[in-house]
N, CA, C, O and the ligand as a Tripos MOL2 file, in Angstrom:
@<TRIPOS>MOLECULE
protein
  297   295    75     0     0
PROTEIN
NO_CHARGES

@<TRIPOS>ATOM
      1 N           0.8430   -1.4130    0.0930 N.3       1 MET1
      2 CA         -0.1160    0.0080    0.1800 C.3       1 MET1
      3 C           0.7100    1.2070    0.0130 C.2       1 MET1
      4 O           1.6060    1.3420    0.8460 O.2       1 MET1
      5 N           0.5950    2.1000   -0.8860 N.am      2 GLU2
      6 CA          1.2220    3.3310   -1.0560 C.3       2 GLU2
      7 C           0.6310    4.4680   -0.2510 C.2       2 GLU2
      8 O          -0.5980    4.4040   -0.2390 O.2       2 GLU2
      9 N           1.0890    5.4030    0.3690 N.am      3 TYR3
     10 CA          0.7150    6.4440    1.1340 C.3       3 TYR3
     11 C           1.3060    7.7920    0.6450 C.2       3 TYR3
     12 O           2.3390    7.8480   -0.0220 O.2       3 TYR3
     13 N           0.5900    8.8650    1.0150 N.am      4 GLU4
     14 CA          1.0450   10.2240    0.5730 C.3       4 GLU4
     15 C           0.5950   11.1380    1.7050 C.2       4 GLU4
     16 O          -0.4440   10.8740    2.3090 O.2       4 GLU4
     17 N           1.2800   12.1260    1.9960 N.am      5 VAL5
     18 CA          0.9140   13.2470    2.9250 C.3       5 VAL5
     19 C           0.1710   14.5350    2.1310 C.2       5 VAL5
     20 O           0.7140   15.1740    1.2300 O.2       5 VAL5
     21 N          -1.1590   14.7770    2.6430 N.am      6 ARG6
     22 CA         -1.8680   15.7150    1.8910 C.3       6 ARG6
     23 C          -2.3750   16.9980    2.8660 C.2       6 ARG6
     24 O          -2.9130   16.8220    3.9590 O.2       6 ARG6
     25 N          -2.1570   18.0620    2.3890 N.am      7 ALA7
     26 CA         -2.4450   19.3420    3.1260 C.3       7 ALA7
     27 C          -4.0360   19.6100    3.4680 C.2       7 ALA7
     28 O          -4.8100   19.6420    2.5110 O.2       7 ALA7
     29 N          -4.4420   19.7630    4.5220 N.am      8 GLU8
     30 CA         -5.6940   20.5410    5.0650 C.3       8 GLU8
     31 C          -5.4810   22.0030    5.1620 C.2       8 GLU8
     32 O          -4.6780   22.4690    5.9700 O.2       8 GLU8
     33 N          -6.2090   22.7680    4.3260 N.am      9 TYR9
     34 CA         -5.9850   24.3850    4.6280 C.3       9 TYR9
     35 C          -6.8500   24.9790    5.7250 C.2       9 TYR9
     36 O          -7.8890   24.4130    6.0650 O.2       9 TYR9
     37 N          -6.4810   25.9960    6.2270 N.am     10 ALA10
     38 CA         -7.3190   26.7770    7.0660 C.3      10 ALA10
     39 C          -8.5930   27.2710    6.4580 C.2      10 ALA10
     40 O          -8.6400   27.4410    5.2400 O.2      10 ALA10
     41 N          -9.4630   27.4740    7.0970 N.am     11 GLU11
     42 CA        -10.8570   27.6430    6.6120 C.3      11 GLU11
     43 C         -11.0710   29.0760    6.1440 C.2      11 GLU11
     44 O         -11.8540   29.3080    5.2230 O.2      11 GLU11
     45 N         -10.3620   30.0840    6.7840 N.am     12 GLU12
     46 CA        -10.3930   31.4070    6.2530 C.3      12 GLU12
     47 C          -9.6920   31.5640    5.1360 C.2      12 GLU12
     48 O          -8.8040   30.7580    4.8590 O.2      12 GLU12
     49 N         -10.0150   32.7370    4.2400 N.am     13 ALA13
     50 CA         -9.3420   32.9310    2.8970 C.3      13 ALA13
     51 C          -8.0390   33.2960    3.1280 C.2      13 ALA13
     52 O          -7.8080   34.2710    3.8430 O.2      13 ALA13
     53 N          -7.0800   32.6050    2.5850 N.am     14 PRO14
     54 CA         -5.6580   32.9530    2.5360 C.3      14 PRO14
     55 C          -5.3240   34.4550    2.2800 C.2      14 PRO14
     56 O          -5.9420   35.0810    1.4190 O.2      14 PRO14
     57 N          -4.3600   35.0180    3.0170 N.am     15 ALA15
     58 CA         -3.9800   36.2560    2.5780 C.3      15 ALA15
     59 C          -3.1250   36.1220    1.2840 C.2      15 ALA15
     60 O          -3.1680   37.1300    0.5790 O.2      15 ALA15
     61 N          -2.5140   35.3090    0.9120 N.am     16 ARG16
     62 CA         -1.8660   35.0830   -0.4130 C.3      16 ARG16
     63 C          -2.2930   33.8500   -1.0250 C.2      16 ARG16
     64 O          -1.8940   32.7990   -0.5210 O.2      16 ARG16
     65 N          -3.0410   33.8200   -2.0310 N.am     17 SER17
     66 CA         -3.8910   32.6590   -2.4850 C.3      17 SER17
     67 C          -2.8340   31.7240   -3.0100 C.2      17 SER17
     68 O          -3.0830   30.5290   -3.1690 O.2      17 SER17
     69 N          -1.5070   32.3130   -3.3160 N.am     18 ASP18
     70 CA         -0.4970   31.3790   -3.9260 C.3      18 ASP18
     71 C           0.2540   30.1910   -2.8900 C.2      18 ASP18
     72 O           0.8600   29.1640   -3.1980 O.2      18 ASP18
     73 N          -0.0420   30.7640   -1.5900 N.am     19 GLN19
     74 CA          0.3780   30.0730   -0.5830 C.3      19 GLN19
     75 C          -0.4210   30.1030    0.7620 C.2      19 GLN19
     76 O          -0.1980   30.6480    1.8430 O.2      19 GLN19
     77 N          -1.3860   29.3550    0.3160 N.am     20 PRO20
     78 CA         -2.5210   29.0850    1.6960 C.3      20 PRO20
     79 C          -1.7880   28.4610    2.7780 C.2      20 PRO20
     80 O          -0.7760   27.7770    2.6290 O.2      20 PRO20
     81 N          -2.3490   28.7320    3.8650 N.am     21 ARG21
     82 CA         -1.7700   28.3140    5.3830 C.3      21 ARG21
     83 C          -2.2300   26.8870    5.4590 C.2      21 ARG21
     84 O          -3.4010   26.5960    5.2160 O.2      21 ARG21
     85 N          -1.3470   26.0080    5.7870 N.am     22 VAL22
     86 CA         -1.8190   24.7850    5.9640 C.3      22 VAL22
     87 C          -2.1920   24.4530    7.5350 C.2      22 VAL22
     88 O          -1.4460   24.5870    8.5040 O.2      22 VAL22
     89 N          -3.5300   23.9910    7.5190 N.am     23 GLU23
     90 CA         -3.7640   23.9440    8.9000 C.3      23 GLU23
     91 C          -3.4040   22.5460    9.6060 C.2      23 GLU23
     92 O          -3.1760   22.4230   10.8090 O.2      23 GLU23
     93 N          -3.3930   21.6410    8.7700 N.am     24 THR24
     94 CA         -2.8590   20.2380    9.4130 C.3      24 THR24
     95 C          -2.6110   19.3620    8.2930 C.2      24 THR24
     96 O          -3.4360   19.3570    7.3800 O.2      24 THR24
     97 N          -1.4400   18.5080    8.2230 N.am     25 TRP25
     98 CA         -1.1480   17.7570    7.3630 C.3      25 TRP25
     99 C          -1.6230   16.0330    7.7720 C.2      25 TRP25
    100 O          -1.3430   15.4060    8.7930 O.2      25 TRP25
    101 N          -2.2960   15.6590    6.7610 N.am     26 HIS26
    102 CA         -3.0280   14.4360    6.9200 C.3      26 HIS26
    103 C          -2.1990   13.1820    5.9230 C.2      26 HIS26
    104 O          -1.5060   13.4260    4.9350 O.2      26 HIS26
    105 N          -2.4120   12.1990    6.3360 N.am     27 MET27
    106 CA         -1.9150   10.8530    5.9080 C.3      27 MET27
    107 C          -3.1640   10.3060    4.8180 C.2      27 MET27
    108 O          -4.3060   10.1510    5.2520 O.2      27 MET27
    109 N          -2.8810   10.0750    3.6020 N.am     28 THR28
    110 CA         -3.9670    9.5990    2.6910 C.3      28 THR28
    111 C          -3.4190    8.2540    1.8610 C.2      28 THR28
    112 O          -2.2130    8.1820    1.6230 O.2      28 THR28
    113 N          -4.1850    7.3490    1.4910 N.am     29 LYS29
    114 CA         -3.3880    6.5600    0.4930 C.3      29 LYS29
    115 C          -3.3210    6.9590   -0.5740 C.2      29 LYS29
    116 O          -4.1130    7.8010   -0.9970 O.2      29 LYS29
    117 N          -2.4320    6.4940   -1.2280 N.am     30 ALA30
    118 CA         -1.8380    7.4340   -2.5440 C.3      30 ALA30
    119 C          -3.2650    7.3950   -3.6600 C.2      30 ALA30
    120 O          -3.9870    6.4520   -3.9840 O.2      30 ALA30
    121 N          -3.2810    8.6120   -3.9890 N.am     31 ASP31
    122 CA         -4.5110    8.8420   -5.2110 C.3      31 ASP31
    123 C          -5.6530    8.7890   -4.4810 C.2      31 ASP31
    124 O          -6.6190    8.5680   -5.2100 O.2      31 ASP31
    125 N          -5.9310    8.9010   -3.3380 N.am     32 GLU32
    126 CA         -7.2770    9.1090   -2.3600 C.3      32 GLU32
    127 C          -7.2490   10.6910   -1.9630 C.2      32 GLU32
    128 O          -6.1990   11.3290   -2.0380 O.2      32 GLU32
    129 N          -8.3170   11.2030   -1.5920 N.am     33 THR33
    130 CA         -8.4450   12.3210   -0.8630 C.3      33 THR33
    131 C          -9.1710   12.3040    0.4460 C.2      33 THR33
    132 O          -9.6470   13.3140    0.9650 O.2      33 THR33
    133 N          -9.2230   11.2080    0.9030 N.am     34 GLN34
    134 CA         -9.9140   11.0020    2.2280 C.3      34 GLN34
    135 C          -8.7230   10.3120    3.1650 C.2      34 GLN34
    136 O          -8.1390    9.2370    3.0330 O.2      34 GLN34
    137 N          -8.6130   11.2360    4.0450 N.am     35 ALA35
    138 CA         -7.1100   11.0430    5.0090 C.3      35 ALA35
    139 C          -7.4860    9.6840    5.6800 C.2      35 ALA35
    140 O          -8.5930    9.2320    5.3910 O.2      35 ALA35
    141 N          -6.7020    8.9830    6.5380 N.am     36 LEU36
    142 CA         -6.9430    7.7950    7.3810 C.3      36 LEU36
    143 C          -7.8180    8.1030    8.4930 C.2      36 LEU36
    144 O          -8.4860    7.1880    8.9750 O.2      36 LEU36
    145 N          -7.9100    9.4440    9.0260 N.am     37 CYS37
    146 CA         -8.6280    9.8740   10.0420 C.3      37 CYS37
    147 C         -10.2700   10.0760    9.6000 C.2      37 CYS37
    148 O         -11.1780   10.2460   10.4130 O.2      37 CYS37
    149 N         -10.4270   10.0180    8.1320 N.am     38 GLY38
    150 CA        -11.7790   10.3790    7.7420 C.3      38 GLY38
    151 C         -11.8560   11.5670    7.2040 C.2      38 GLY38
    152 O         -12.8090   11.6680    6.4300 O.2      38 GLY38
    153 N         -11.0910   12.6830    7.3420 N.am     39 GLN39
    154 CA        -11.2000   13.8710    6.8600 C.3      39 GLN39
    155 C         -11.1550   13.7330    5.3240 C.2      39 GLN39
    156 O         -10.4460   12.9250    4.7240 O.2      39 GLN39
    157 N         -11.8870   14.5020    4.8380 N.am     40 LYS40
    158 CA        -12.0270   14.7210    3.3940 C.3      40 LYS40
    159 C         -11.0760   15.9010    3.1070 C.2      40 LYS40
    160 O         -11.0070   16.8720    3.8610 O.2      40 LYS40
    161 N         -10.3340   15.7700    1.9600 N.am     41 LEU41
    162 CA         -9.2580   16.7860    1.7120 C.3      41 LEU41
    163 C          -9.5250   17.2390    0.2390 C.2      41 LEU41
    164 O         -10.1360   16.5060   -0.5390 O.2      41 LEU41
    165 N          -9.0620   18.4350   -0.1110 N.am     42 ASP42
    166 CA         -9.1480   19.0480   -1.4080 C.3      42 ASP42
    167 C          -8.3340   18.3450   -2.1790 C.2      42 ASP42
    168 O          -7.1770   18.1120   -1.8310 O.2      42 ASP42
    169 N          -8.9620   17.8290   -3.5820 N.am     43 PRO43
    170 CA         -8.0020   17.2080   -4.4950 C.3      43 PRO43
    171 C          -6.9830   17.8330   -4.8470 C.2      43 PRO43
    172 O          -5.9570   17.2080   -5.1130 O.2      43 PRO43
    173 N          -7.0280   18.9920   -4.9150 N.am     44 ALA44
    174 CA         -6.1360   20.2140   -5.3920 C.3      44 ALA44
    175 C          -4.9230   20.5220   -4.3550 C.2      44 ALA44
    176 O          -3.9930   21.2830   -4.6220 O.2      44 ALA44
    177 N          -5.0680   19.8350   -3.1630 N.am     45 ALA45
    178 CA         -4.4590   20.1620   -1.8210 C.3      45 ALA45
    179 C          -2.9220   19.8720   -2.3210 C.2      45 ALA45
    180 O          -2.6950   19.0700   -3.2270 O.2      45 ALA45
    181 N          -2.0460   20.4910   -1.7480 N.am     46 ARG46
    182 CA         -0.5190   19.9690   -1.9380 C.3      46 ARG46
    183 C          -0.2700   18.7630   -1.2400 C.2      46 ARG46
    184 O          -0.7680   18.5500   -0.1350 O.2      46 ARG46
    185 N           0.5330   17.8960   -1.8700 N.am     47 THR47
    186 CA          0.8910   16.6440   -1.4070 C.3      47 THR47
    187 C           2.3620   16.4960   -1.3950 C.2      47 THR47
    188 O           3.1500   17.1420   -2.0860 O.2      47 THR47
    189 N           2.6630   15.5190   -0.4810 N.am     48 LEU48
    190 CA          4.2360   15.5360   -0.3310 C.3      48 LEU48
    191 C           4.5240   13.7210   -0.3370 C.2      48 LEU48
    192 O           3.6500   12.9640    0.0850 O.2      48 LEU48
    193 N           5.5070   13.3390   -0.7310 N.am     49 PRO49
    194 CA          5.7250   11.8090   -0.3020 C.3      49 PRO49
    195 C           5.8240   11.5000    1.0650 C.2      49 PRO49
    196 O           6.2410   12.2870    1.9150 O.2      49 PRO49
    197 N           5.3910   10.2060    1.3050 N.am     50 VAL50
    198 CA          5.4250    9.6950    2.4710 C.3      50 VAL50
    199 C           6.6260   10.0440    3.3270 C.2      50 VAL50
    200 O           6.5530   10.4310    4.4930 O.2      50 VAL50
    201 N           7.6620    9.8820    2.6790 N.am     51 THR51
    202 CA          9.0400   10.1220    3.1700 C.3      51 THR51
    203 C           8.9950   11.4130    4.3290 C.2      51 THR51
    204 O           9.6600   11.4490    5.3640 O.2      51 THR51
    205 N           8.1410   12.3230    3.9110 N.am     52 ALA52
    206 CA          8.2170   13.8680    4.7240 C.3      52 ALA52
    207 C           7.5900   13.4440    5.9860 C.2      52 ALA52
    208 O           7.6900   14.3240    6.8410 O.2      52 ALA52
    209 N           6.9700   12.3750    6.3880 N.am     53 TRP53
    210 CA          6.1680   12.0560    7.5960 C.3      53 TRP53
    211 C           7.2850   11.9830    8.6200 C.2      53 TRP53
    212 O           8.3220   11.3530    8.4120 O.2      53 TRP53
    213 N           7.0100   12.7060    9.8200 N.am     54 GLY54
    214 CA          7.9120   12.9320   10.8150 C.3      54 GLY54
    215 C           8.7860   13.8900   10.6780 C.2      54 GLY54
    216 O           9.6440   13.8890   11.5610 O.2      54 GLY54
    217 N           8.8900   14.8320    9.7680 N.am     55 THR55
    218 CA          9.6230   15.9470    9.5640 C.3      55 THR55
    219 C           9.1440   17.1960    9.8890 C.2      55 THR55
    220 O           7.9270   17.3430    9.7770 O.2      55 THR55
    221 N           9.8160   18.1550   10.2720 N.am     56 SER56
    222 CA          9.4060   19.4860   10.4930 C.3      56 SER56
    223 C           8.5870   20.1490    9.3480 C.2      56 SER56
    224 O           7.9180   21.1640    9.5400 O.2      56 SER56
    225 N           8.6730   19.5470    8.1960 N.am     57 GLU57
    226 CA          8.2680   20.0020    6.8220 C.3      57 GLU57
    227 C           6.6100   19.9030    6.9240 C.2      57 GLU57
    228 O           5.8530   20.6830    6.3450 O.2      57 GLU57
    229 N           6.1830   18.7840    7.7790 N.am     58 VAL58
    230 CA          4.7750   18.3080    7.7130 C.3      58 VAL58
    231 C           4.2630   18.6160    9.3260 C.2      58 VAL58
    232 O           3.6350   17.6720    9.8050 O.2      58 VAL58
    233 N           4.4180   19.6470   10.1110 N.am     59 ASP59
    234 CA          4.1110   20.2500   11.1270 C.3      59 ASP59
    235 C           3.2040   21.2870   11.1430 C.2      59 ASP59
    236 O           3.5390   22.3660   10.6550 O.2      59 ASP59
    237 N           1.9890   21.1210   11.6770 N.am     60 PRO60
    238 CA          1.3930   20.0100   12.5740 C.3      60 PRO60
    239 C           0.8640   18.7890   11.8540 C.2      60 PRO60
    240 O           0.1380   18.9300   10.8700 O.2      60 PRO60
    241 N           1.1450   17.8010   12.2340 N.am     61 PHE61
    242 CA          0.5050   16.6330   11.7220 C.3      61 PHE61
    243 C          -0.4360   15.8570   12.3150 C.2      61 PHE61
    244 O          -0.2620   15.4730   13.4710 O.2      61 PHE61
    245 N          -1.5360   15.5290   11.6180 N.am     62 CYS62
    246 CA         -2.8010   14.8840   12.2160 C.3      62 CYS62
    247 C          -2.4990   13.7190   13.0610 C.2      62 CYS62
    248 O          -2.0180   12.7290   12.5100 O.2      62 CYS62
    249 N          -2.7500   13.7070   14.5160 N.am     63 ARG63
    250 CA         -2.3090   12.7660   15.2050 C.3      63 ARG63
    251 C          -2.9770   11.3370   15.0580 C.2      63 ARG63
    252 O          -2.4920   10.2240   15.2640 O.2      63 ARG63
    253 N          -4.4410   11.7730   14.5710 N.am     64 VAL64
    254 CA         -5.1660   10.4010   14.3010 C.3      64 VAL64
    255 C          -4.4770    9.6320   12.9790 C.2      64 VAL64
    256 O          -4.2520    8.4220   12.9430 O.2      64 VAL64
    257 N          -4.2540   10.3720   12.1380 N.am     65 CYS65
    258 CA         -3.6150    9.9590   10.8130 C.3      65 CYS65
    259 C          -2.4490    9.0860   11.2520 C.2      65 CYS65
    260 O          -2.3980    7.8710   11.0570 O.2      65 CYS65
    261 N          -1.4350    9.8730   11.9160 N.am     66 GLY66
    262 CA         -0.1860    9.2350   12.4530 C.3      66 GLY66
    263 C          -0.4590    8.0120   13.1790 C.2      66 GLY66
    264 O           0.3420    7.1050   12.9500 O.2      66 GLY66
    265 N          -1.3540    7.7730   13.9660 N.am     67 ALA67
    266 CA         -1.7250    6.5010   14.7540 C.3      67 ALA67
    267 C          -2.1880    5.3800   13.9670 C.2      67 ALA67
    268 O          -1.9270    4.2380   14.3430 O.2      67 ALA67
    269 N          -3.0020    5.6410   12.6700 N.am     68 GLN68
    270 CA         -3.3350    5.1160   11.9850 C.3      68 GLN68
    271 C          -2.3680    4.5650   10.9530 C.2      68 GLN68
    272 O          -2.4670    3.3880   10.6070 O.2      68 GLN68
    273 N          -1.5300    5.2840   10.4960 N.am     69 TYR69
    274 CA         -0.3500    4.9560    9.7240 C.3      69 TYR69
    275 C           0.5110    3.9040   10.3220 C.2      69 TYR69
    276 O           0.8470    2.8960    9.7000 O.2      69 TYR69
    277 N           0.8620    4.1690   11.5600 N.am     70 LEU70
    278 CA          1.5860    3.3920   12.5110 C.3      70 LEU70
    279 C           0.9180    1.8630   12.3650 C.2      70 LEU70
    280 O           1.5120    0.8490   11.9980 O.2      70 LEU70
    281 N          -0.2860    1.9690   12.7010 N.am     71 ARG71
    282 CA         -0.8340    0.5930   12.6680 C.3      71 ARG71
    283 C          -0.7260   -0.2120   11.5130 C.2      71 ARG71
    284 O          -0.4350   -1.4040   11.6140 O.2      71 ARG71
    285 N          -0.9290    0.3150   10.4580 N.am     72 GLN72
    286 CA         -0.6960   -0.2080    9.1060 C.3      72 GLN72
    287 C           0.6600   -1.1090    9.1110 C.2      72 GLN72
    288 O           0.8250   -1.9300    8.2090 O.2      72 GLN72
    289 N           1.5800   -0.9510   10.0910 N.am     73 GLY73
    290 CA          2.7530   -1.7050   10.2100 C.3      73 GLY73
    291 C           3.7600   -1.4740    8.8570 C.2      73 GLY73
    292 O           4.4040   -2.3220    8.2390 O.2      73 GLY73
    293 N           3.6650   -0.1470    8.6520 N.am     74 VAL74
    294 CA          4.6170    0.1160    7.2120 C.3      74 VAL74
    295 C           5.7270    0.7090    7.8480 C.2      74 VAL74
    296 O           6.6960    1.0770    7.1840 O.2      74 VAL74
    297 ZN         -5.8810   12.9920    9.7180 Zn       75 ZN75
@<TRIPOS>BOND
     1     1     2 1
     2     2     3 1
     3     3     4 2
     4     3     5 am
     5     5     6 1
     6     6     7 1
     7     7     8 2
     8     7     9 am
     9     9    10 1
    10    10    11 1
    11    11    12 2
    12    11    13 am
    13    13    14 1
    14    14    15 1
    15    15    16 2
    16    15    17 am
    17    17    18 1
    18    18    19 1
    19    19    20 2
    20    19    21 am
    21    21    22 1
    22    22    23 1
    23    23    24 2
    24    23    25 am
    25    25    26 1
    26    26    27 1
    27    27    28 2
    28    27    29 am
    29    29    30 1
    30    30    31 1
    31    31    32 2
    32    31    33 am
    33    33    34 1
    34    34    35 1
    35    35    36 2
    36    35    37 am
    37    37    38 1
    38    38    39 1
    39    39    40 2
    40    39    41 am
    41    41    42 1
    42    42    43 1
    43    43    44 2
    44    43    45 am
    45    45    46 1
    46    46    47 1
    47    47    48 2
    48    47    49 am
    49    49    50 1
    50    50    51 1
    51    51    52 2
    52    51    53 am
    53    53    54 1
    54    54    55 1
    55    55    56 2
    56    55    57 am
    57    57    58 1
    58    58    59 1
    59    59    60 2
    60    59    61 am
    61    61    62 1
    62    62    63 1
    63    63    64 2
    64    63    65 am
    65    65    66 1
    66    66    67 1
    67    67    68 2
    68    67    69 am
    69    69    70 1
    70    70    71 1
    71    71    72 2
    72    71    73 am
    73    73    74 1
    74    74    75 1
    75    75    76 2
    76    75    77 am
    77    77    78 1
    78    78    79 1
    79    79    80 2
    80    79    81 am
    81    81    82 1
    82    82    83 1
    83    83    84 2
    84    83    85 am
    85    85    86 1
    86    86    87 1
    87    87    88 2
    88    87    89 am
    89    89    90 1
    90    90    91 1
    91    91    92 2
    92    91    93 am
    93    93    94 1
    94    94    95 1
    95    95    96 2
    96    95    97 am
    97    97    98 1
    98    98    99 1
    99    99   100 2
   100    99   101 am
   101   101   102 1
   102   102   103 1
   103   103   104 2
   104   103   105 am
   105   105   106 1
   106   106   107 1
   107   107   108 2
   108   107   109 am
   109   109   110 1
   110   110   111 1
   111   111   112 2
   112   111   113 am
   113   113   114 1
   114   114   115 1
   115   115   116 2
   116   115   117 am
   117   117   118 1
   118   118   119 1
   119   119   120 2
   120   119   121 am
   121   121   122 1
   122   122   123 1
   123   123   124 2
   124   123   125 am
   125   125   126 1
   126   126   127 1
   127   127   128 2
   128   127   129 am
   129   129   130 1
   130   130   131 1
   131   131   132 2
   132   131   133 am
   133   133   134 1
   134   134   135 1
   135   135   136 2
   136   135   137 am
   137   137   138 1
   138   138   139 1
   139   139   140 2
   140   139   141 am
   141   141   142 1
   142   142   143 1
   143   143   144 2
   144   143   145 am
   145   145   146 1
   146   146   147 1
   147   147   148 2
   148   147   149 am
   149   149   150 1
   150   150   151 1
   151   151   152 2
   152   151   153 am
   153   153   154 1
   154   154   155 1
   155   155   156 2
   156   155   157 am
   157   157   158 1
   158   158   159 1
   159   159   160 2
   160   159   161 am
   161   161   162 1
   162   162   163 1
   163   163   164 2
   164   163   165 am
   165   165   166 1
   166   166   167 1
   167   167   168 2
   168   167   169 am
   169   169   170 1
   170   170   171 1
   171   171   172 2
   172   171   173 am
   173   173   174 1
   174   174   175 1
   175   175   176 2
   176   175   177 am
   177   177   178 1
   178   178   179 1
   179   179   180 2
   180   179   181 am
   181   181   182 1
   182   182   183 1
   183   183   184 2
   184   183   185 am
   185   185   186 1
   186   186   187 1
   187   187   188 2
   188   187   189 am
   189   189   190 1
   190   190   191 1
   191   191   192 2
   192   191   193 am
   193   193   194 1
   194   194   195 1
   195   195   196 2
   196   195   197 am
   197   197   198 1
   198   198   199 1
   199   199   200 2
   200   199   201 am
   201   201   202 1
   202   202   203 1
   203   203   204 2
   204   203   205 am
   205   205   206 1
   206   206   207 1
   207   207   208 2
   208   207   209 am
   209   209   210 1
   210   210   211 1
   211   211   212 2
   212   211   213 am
   213   213   214 1
   214   214   215 1
   215   215   216 2
   216   215   217 am
   217   217   218 1
   218   218   219 1
   219   219   220 2
   220   219   221 am
   221   221   222 1
   222   222   223 1
   223   223   224 2
   224   223   225 am
   225   225   226 1
   226   226   227 1
   227   227   228 2
   228   227   229 am
   229   229   230 1
   230   230   231 1
   231   231   232 2
   232   231   233 am
   233   233   234 1
   234   234   235 1
   235   235   236 2
   236   235   237 am
   237   237   238 1
   238   238   239 1
   239   239   240 2
   240   239   241 am
   241   241   242 1
   242   242   243 1
   243   243   244 2
   244   243   245 am
   245   245   246 1
   246   246   247 1
   247   247   248 2
   248   247   249 am
   249   249   250 1
   250   250   251 1
   251   251   252 2
   252   251   253 am
   253   253   254 1
   254   254   255 1
   255   255   256 2
   256   255   257 am
   257   257   258 1
   258   258   259 1
   259   259   260 2
   260   259   261 am
   261   261   262 1
   262   262   263 1
   263   263   264 2
   264   263   265 am
   265   265   266 1
   266   266   267 1
   267   267   268 2
   268   267   269 am
   269   269   270 1
   270   270   271 1
   271   271   272 2
   272   271   273 am
   273   273   274 1
   274   274   275 1
   275   275   276 2
   276   275   277 am
   277   277   278 1
   278   278   279 1
   279   279   280 2
   280   279   281 am
   281   281   282 1
   282   282   283 1
   283   283   284 2
   284   283   285 am
   285   285   286 1
   286   286   287 1
   287   287   288 2
   288   287   289 am
   289   289   290 1
   290   290   291 1
   291   291   292 2
   292   291   293 am
   293   293   294 1
   294   294   295 1
   295   295   296 2
@<TRIPOS>SUBSTRUCTURE
     1 MET1         2 RESIDUE 1 A MET
     2 GLU2         6 RESIDUE 1 A GLU
     3 TYR3        10 RESIDUE 1 A TYR
     4 GLU4        14 RESIDUE 1 A GLU
     5 VAL5        18 RESIDUE 1 A VAL
     6 ARG6        22 RESIDUE 1 A ARG
     7 ALA7        26 RESIDUE 1 A ALA
     8 GLU8        30 RESIDUE 1 A GLU
     9 TYR9        34 RESIDUE 1 A TYR
    10 ALA10       38 RESIDUE 1 A ALA
    11 GLU11       42 RESIDUE 1 A GLU
    12 GLU12       46 RESIDUE 1 A GLU
    13 ALA13       50 RESIDUE 1 A ALA
    14 PRO14       54 RESIDUE 1 A PRO
    15 ALA15       58 RESIDUE 1 A ALA
    16 ARG16       62 RESIDUE 1 A ARG
    17 SER17       66 RESIDUE 1 A SER
    18 ASP18       70 RESIDUE 1 A ASP
    19 GLN19       74 RESIDUE 1 A GLN
    20 PRO20       78 RESIDUE 1 A PRO
    21 ARG21       82 RESIDUE 1 A ARG
    22 VAL22       86 RESIDUE 1 A VAL
    23 GLU23       90 RESIDUE 1 A GLU
    24 THR24       94 RESIDUE 1 A THR
    25 TRP25       98 RESIDUE 1 A TRP
    26 HIS26      102 RESIDUE 1 A HIS
    27 MET27      106 RESIDUE 1 A MET
    28 THR28      110 RESIDUE 1 A THR
    29 LYS29      114 RESIDUE 1 A LYS
    30 ALA30      118 RESIDUE 1 A ALA
    31 ASP31      122 RESIDUE 1 A ASP
    32 GLU32      126 RESIDUE 1 A GLU
    33 THR33      130 RESIDUE 1 A THR
    34 GLN34      134 RESIDUE 1 A GLN
    35 ALA35      138 RESIDUE 1 A ALA
    36 LEU36      142 RESIDUE 1 A LEU
    37 CYS37      146 RESIDUE 1 A CYS
    38 GLY38      150 RESIDUE 1 A GLY
    39 GLN39      154 RESIDUE 1 A GLN
    40 LYS40      158 RESIDUE 1 A LYS
    41 LEU41      162 RESIDUE 1 A LEU
    42 ASP42      166 RESIDUE 1 A ASP
    43 PRO43      170 RESIDUE 1 A PRO
    44 ALA44      174 RESIDUE 1 A ALA
    45 ALA45      178 RESIDUE 1 A ALA
    46 ARG46      182 RESIDUE 1 A ARG
    47 THR47      186 RESIDUE 1 A THR
    48 LEU48      190 RESIDUE 1 A LEU
    49 PRO49      194 RESIDUE 1 A PRO
    50 VAL50      198 RESIDUE 1 A VAL
    51 THR51      202 RESIDUE 1 A THR
    52 ALA52      206 RESIDUE 1 A ALA
    53 TRP53      210 RESIDUE 1 A TRP
    54 GLY54      214 RESIDUE 1 A GLY
    55 THR55      218 RESIDUE 1 A THR
    56 SER56      222 RESIDUE 1 A SER
    57 GLU57      226 RESIDUE 1 A GLU
    58 VAL58      230 RESIDUE 1 A VAL
    59 ASP59      234 RESIDUE 1 A ASP
    60 PRO60      238 RESIDUE 1 A PRO
    61 PHE61      242 RESIDUE 1 A PHE
    62 CYS62      246 RESIDUE 1 A CYS
    63 ARG63      250 RESIDUE 1 A ARG
    64 VAL64      254 RESIDUE 1 A VAL
    65 CYS65      258 RESIDUE 1 A CYS
    66 GLY66      262 RESIDUE 1 A GLY
    67 ALA67      266 RESIDUE 1 A ALA
    68 GLN68      270 RESIDUE 1 A GLN
    69 TYR69      274 RESIDUE 1 A TYR
    70 LEU70      278 RESIDUE 1 A LEU
    71 ARG71      282 RESIDUE 1 A ARG
    72 GLN72      286 RESIDUE 1 A GLN
    73 GLY73      290 RESIDUE 1 A GLY
    74 VAL74      294 RESIDUE 1 A VAL
    75 ZN75       297 GROUP 0 **** ****
């Protein structure tokens, strides 16, 4: 199973639309937009390779997604 990291953006309109503020990073299965925690994410949201997980680049990271991801045993 392939995974990737996907951004959830803040609700309010971003001050600079080219750099929307990331509220939380979530983990999804590759090519899916629903996070492991159940959160629906924007198909156009920024994604990062799963190797970014655990780095400061994806902070803050969804705790539920992190726990689910660990449970996959990957
Ligand atoms: Zn999540």
